C-alpha positions, 0 to 999 in steps of 0.5 A: 473528483478528478483522479490523480496521475500517480499514487504512492501507498505506504506503510511500516514495512511494505510487506503487508498492507502497502503491497496489497493495496498496490496490487488491489489498485492496479487490479481496480484501475489498470494502467490509468494510474501509475501506482506504487508502494514503499515503507518506512523500513524494508527489513522483511519480505512480503508476507505469505499471507498477503500473497495467499489472500491477494491470490484469491482475488487475482493479484500476484504478489509473490515477485513483489520487492520490499522498498523503503521510502529511501530505496524508492528515492535511491531508484529514481522515485522522487516522493515530490513526483507523485500526486497522492500519497496514501499512508496506511500506518501512522508512521508512514503518514508522519514521514510522507507529511515530513517528506512532502511538507513543501511539495504539491503532494496530497497525503491521505491517511487510511486507518488500516488494521496491521493483521500480523498479529491477529489470529492463533491459527492459519485460518483465523489469520487468513480471515484477518488478512482477508478482512484487510484485503477487503477494507483496502479494496473497499476504500480503493473503490471508493476513492478511485471511481472508474 
């Protein structure tokens, strides 16, 4: 399987799963593939638990700017310009498929748990976010072997 030249990861708010995927992909693949992320909405800041668990594996998310599909396009990133869009939530998959229906863009859905409502304590939340981080990284390594 040949590697795509550009990948967009997307989820609901671009504050948890898709920025994690973007950072982990860049860590895994380097600059061989152009990688970005976006969300259905951009109404939240980058999630602190995402920052913390990604920092544990050498991925810095503190400066990530949350962006929606609409903002991505306003900044000159046309969804049709990506080879592959990886949706990490059903809502993001629906929008990605609607917006690339007549384009030569592959859309994949990875069923990634939203960790934001898991766990009562800080440690329990960190465990949930680490599980999501590790799930995303394992899928990246399987889908984009180097």
